[in-house]
C-alpha positions as CSV (number, residue, x, y, z in Angstrom):
1,M,-24.0,4.4,16.4
2,P,-23.3,1.2,18.5
3,A,-22.5,1.7,22.2
4,Q,-18.9,2.4,22.8
5,P,-16.4,0.6,25.0
6,E,-16.6,1.9,28.6
7,E,-15.0,5.3,29.1
8,A,-11.5,5.1,30.4
9,D,-10.0,7.3,33.1
10,D,-7.2,9.7,32.3
11,S,-4.5,7.3,33.3
12,F,-5.5,4.7,30.7
13,F,-3.0,4.9,27.8
14,L,-3.9,3.1,24.6
15,V,-2.1,3.4,21.3
16,D,-3.8,2.5,18.0
17,S,-0.6,1.6,16.1
18,H,-2.3,1.2,12.7
19,C,-5.4,3.2,11.8
20,H,-6.4,4.6,8.4
21,L,-8.1,7.6,9.9
22,D,-7.5,9.8,6.9
23,L,-9.7,7.7,4.5
24,S,-13.0,9.0,3.3
25,H,-14.9,6.6,5.6
26,F,-14.3,9.2,8.3
27,D,-14.9,12.4,6.4
28,E,-18.4,13.0,7.9
29,D,-17.6,12.5,11.6
30,R,-13.8,12.4,12.0
31,A,-13.9,14.8,15.0
32,A,-16.5,12.7,16.8
33,V,-14.5,9.6,16.1
34,L,-11.5,11.2,17.7
35,E,-13.6,12.2,20.7
36,R,-14.8,8.7,21.2
37,A,-11.2,7.4,20.9
38,R,-10.1,9.8,23.5
39,A,-12.9,8.7,25.8
40,A,-11.9,5.1,25.4
41,G,-8.3,5.9,26.5
42,V,-6.6,6.2,23.0
43,R,-3.8,8.7,23.4
44,R,-1.8,8.2,20.1
45,I,-2.9,7.0,16.6
46,V,-0.5,6.1,13.8
47,I,-1.8,6.5,10.2
48,P,0.0,4.2,7.8
49,G,0.8,5.1,4.2
50,I,-1.0,3.6,1.2
51,D,0.4,5.7,-1.7
52,V,2.2,9.0,-2.0
53,A,-0.9,11.2,-2.4
54,Q,-2.5,9.6,0.6
55,C,0.7,10.1,2.7
56,R,0.5,13.8,1.9
57,G,-3.1,13.9,3.1
58,A,-2.4,12.0,6.2
59,L,0.4,14.5,7.1
60,T,-2.0,17.4,6.6
61,L,-4.4,15.7,9.0
62,A,-1.7,14.9,11.5
63,E,-0.6,18.5,11.5
64,Q,-4.0,19.5,12.9
65,R,-4.1,17.0,15.8
66,P,-1.4,16.4,18.4
67,E,-2.3,12.7,18.9
68,L,-1.9,11.8,15.3
69,Y,1.3,10.5,13.6
70,V,2.1,9.1,10.2
71,A,4.0,6.3,8.5
72,V,4.9,7.0,4.9
73,G,5.1,4.2,2.3
74,V,3.5,2.6,-0.7
75,H,1.2,-0.4,0.0
76,P,2.0,-3.5,-2.2
77,N,-1.4,-3.1,-3.9
78,S,-0.5,0.4,-4.9
79,S,3.1,-0.3,-6.1
80,G,2.4,-0.9,-9.8
81,D,4.2,2.3,-10.8
82,F,6.7,2.4,-8.0
83,G,10.1,3.8,-9.2
84,A,12.9,6.1,-8.3
85,S,10.7,9.2,-8.3
86,T,8.3,7.5,-5.8
87,L,11.2,6.7,-3.5
88,D,12.6,10.3,-3.7
89,E,9.2,11.7,-2.7
90,L,8.9,9.2,0.2
91,R,12.3,10.3,1.3
92,R,11.2,14.0,1.2
93,L,8.0,13.2,3.1
94,A,9.8,11.2,5.7
95,A,11.6,14.4,6.8
96,H,8.4,15.7,8.3
97,S,8.4,15.8,12.1
98,K,5.1,13.8,12.3
99,V,6.6,10.8,10.4
100,V,7.5,7.9,12.8
101,A,7.9,4.9,10.4
102,I,8.0,3.6,6.9
103,G,4.9,1.7,5.9
104,E,2.8,0.0,5.3
105,I,5.0,-2.0,2.9
106,G,5.2,-5.6,2.1
107,L,3.6,-8.2,-0.1
108,D,0.0,-9.1,-0.9
109,Y,-0.7,-12.2,-3.0
110,Y,-4.5,-12.2,-2.2
111,W,-5.7,-9.4,-4.5
112,D,-3.3,-10.1,-7.5
113,R,-3.3,-6.4,-8.4
114,V,0.4,-6.0,-8.9
115,T,2.9,-8.7,-10.0
116,P,4.9,-10.3,-7.2
117,A,8.1,-9.1,-8.8
118,Q,7.0,-5.5,-8.8
119,Q,5.8,-5.8,-5.2
120,A,9.1,-7.2,-4.2
121,L,11.0,-4.4,-6.0
122,A,9.0,-1.7,-4.1
123,F,9.3,-3.7,-0.8
124,R,13.1,-4.0,-1.0
125,A,13.5,-0.3,-2.0
126,Q,11.4,0.9,0.9
127,L,13.3,-1.3,3.4
128,A,16.5,0.2,2.1
129,L,15.0,3.7,2.6
130,A,14.0,2.8,6.2
131,A,17.6,1.6,6.9
132,E,18.9,4.8,5.4
133,L,16.7,7.0,7.5
134,G,16.7,5.0,10.7
135,L,12.9,4.5,10.8
136,P,11.1,1.3,11.8
137,V,8.9,-0.5,9.3
138,I,5.3,-1.5,9.3
139,I,4.8,-4.7,7.3
140,H,1.8,-5.8,5.3
141,N,1.6,-9.6,4.6
142,R,-1.3,-11.3,3.0
143,D,-0.9,-14.8,1.7
144,A,2.8,-14.2,1.3
145,S,4.5,-15.2,4.5
146,D,7.3,-17.2,3.0
147,D,8.4,-14.5,0.7
148,V,7.9,-11.7,3.3
149,A,10.0,-13.7,5.8
150,A,12.8,-14.3,3.2
151,I,13.0,-10.6,2.2
152,L,13.0,-9.4,5.8
153,E,15.6,-12.0,6.9
154,A,17.9,-11.0,4.1
155,W,17.4,-7.3,4.9
156,V,18.3,-7.5,8.6
157,Q,21.4,-9.5,7.8
158,S,22.6,-7.1,5.1
159,A,25.5,-4.8,5.6
160,D,23.4,-1.8,4.8
161,F,21.0,-2.6,7.7
162,R,23.8,-3.5,10.1
163,H,25.5,-0.2,9.5
164,S,22.3,1.9,9.6
165,P,20.9,3.9,12.6
166,L,17.9,1.6,12.5
167,A,20.1,-1.3,13.8
168,T,20.5,0.6,17.1
169,R,16.8,1.2,17.7
170,P,15.0,-0.9,20.3
171,Y,12.8,-2.6,17.6
172,V,13.1,-2.7,13.9
173,G,9.5,-3.3,12.7
174,V,6.1,-4.7,13.2
175,L,4.1,-7.4,11.4
176,H,0.8,-5.6,11.0
177,A,-2.4,-7.5,11.8
178,F,-0.4,-10.6,12.5
179,G,-2.1,-13.8,11.3
180,G,0.9,-16.1,11.1
181,D,1.9,-19.1,13.2
182,V,4.3,-19.6,16.1
183,T,7.2,-20.3,13.8
184,L,6.8,-17.0,12.0
185,A,6.3,-15.2,15.3
186,E,9.5,-16.6,16.7
187,R,11.4,-15.7,13.5
188,A,10.1,-12.2,13.7
189,C,11.3,-11.9,17.3
190,G,14.7,-13.0,16.0
191,W,14.7,-10.0,13.6
192,N,13.8,-7.8,16.5
193,F,10.2,-7.3,15.2
194,L,6.9,-6.7,17.0
195,L,3.6,-8.3,16.2
196,G,0.4,-6.2,15.7
197,I,-2.8,-7.7,17.1
198,A,-6.0,-6.5,15.5
199,G,-9.8,-7.0,15.6
200,P,-9.8,-10.6,14.3
201,V,-8.6,-11.8,17.7
202,T,-12.1,-11.0,19.0
203,F,-14.0,-12.9,16.3
204,K,-16.1,-15.8,17.6
205,N,-14.7,-18.2,15.0
206,A,-11.0,-17.1,15.6
207,R,-10.0,-20.4,17.3
208,Q,-6.5,-20.5,15.9
209,M,-5.8,-16.9,16.9
210,R,-7.1,-17.6,20.5
211,E,-4.8,-20.6,20.7
212,L,-1.9,-18.7,19.3
213,I,-1.9,-15.6,21.6
214,P,-0.9,-17.4,24.8
215,Q,2.2,-18.8,22.9
216,L,3.4,-15.3,21.9
217,R,5.8,-13.1,23.8
218,L,3.8,-10.5,25.7
219,D,6.6,-8.0,25.5
220,R,6.4,-8.1,21.7
221,L,2.7,-7.3,21.1
222,L,1.2,-4.1,19.8
223,I,-2.5,-3.5,19.4
224,E,-4.2,-1.9,16.4
225,T,-7.6,-1.5,14.7
226,D,-6.7,-1.2,11.0
227,A,-9.8,1.0,10.9
228,P,-12.0,1.3,9.0
229,Y,-11.3,-2.4,8.4
230,L,-11.1,-5.5,10.6
231,T,-13.8,-4.3,13.0
232,P,-13.8,-6.3,16.3
233,H,-16.7,-8.1,17.8
234,P,-19.4,-7.1,18.6
235,Y,-19.4,-4.5,15.8
236,R,-18.1,-6.8,13.1
237,G,-19.7,-5.8,9.7
238,K,-19.7,-2.1,10.7
239,R,-17.1,0.6,10.2
240,N,-14.1,0.2,12.6
241,E,-12.7,3.2,14.4
242,P,-9.8,3.9,16.7
243,G,-11.7,3.7,20.0
244,Y,-12.4,0.1,19.3
245,V,-8.7,-0.7,20.0
246,A,-10.0,-0.9,23.6
247,L,-11.9,-4.1,22.6
248,V,-8.7,-5.6,21.2
249,A,-6.9,-4.8,24.5
250,E,-9.8,-6.4,26.4
251,K,-9.6,-9.7,24.4
252,L,-5.8,-9.7,24.6
253,A,-6.0,-9.3,28.3
254,Q,-8.5,-12.2,28.6
255,L,-6.3,-14.5,26.5
256,T,-3.1,-13.7,28.4
257,G,-4.5,-13.7,31.9
258,V,-3.5,-10.2,32.8
259,S,-5.6,-7.1,33.5
260,V,-6.8,-4.8,30.9
261,A,-5.0,-1.9,32.6
262,E,-1.7,-3.8,32.5
263,T,-2.3,-4.7,28.8
264,A,-3.0,-1.1,27.9
265,Q,0.1,0.1,29.8
266,R,2.4,-2.5,28.3
267,T,1.2,-2.2,24.7
268,G,1.0,1.6,25.0
269,A,4.6,1.9,26.4
270,L,5.9,-0.5,23.7
271,A,4.3,1.5,21.0
272,L,5.8,4.8,22.2
273,E,9.2,3.1,22.4
274,F,8.8,1.6,18.9
275,F,7.7,4.8,17.2
276,G,10.1,7.0,19.2
277,L,7.3,9.0,20.9
278,T,6.7,10.4,24.4
279,E,3.6,10.5,26.5
């Protein structure tokens, strides 16, 4: 196992806002992974949904650990058979006390596993569910920025959204693993969205991301791992894990010219507010 980020003191408060901790990649050492995360200062971890069965498993895991919370939703690449019964089950699961968001939902044109029309149907239905339940959304966007933006803009302008409890929350959603440009970031802020910054910000060849970060609003940034994926430098190519969100915080601090402690405090507090959690 590679050396871990330096152990944080008890006042260090990091939130991994997007971590697939329930996946089989962690079956052999999940308890040790959580110990390392705790030592790195990670105090809350949010597990996003991929499909209905996975959401159930994530909730079972979250019931066993106080630091774990869950978003329920169907990933665009899992939305091929999405229908009314799927939505009803998500509504039922969302009543669980550990559910803090709807997601990850959105569009993915990279893998071409589900038609764009079917992805959009599932996306719009789950946005409507989020408005109904007053839960923020976690958005997946891969090679689909124009269509994601159009759907989100129409949603936040709709009467259903404006009359929903979600419209009164401090923030509406987060663009997970943000890889867009300044224009999309500004539009997202206009919808009252946050931006999730993940491991790619640490990559040696991530020149565009390094140039982008100083142009973003610091009060709109969350940090995440997307573990076991998007492993940050210097562990790129190995399994990612929630403790490595400290490396994302370190790089974000470097690029914004503030301390790591301040970055942890700001992103941690914002995540708590976004998900409706307490310390």
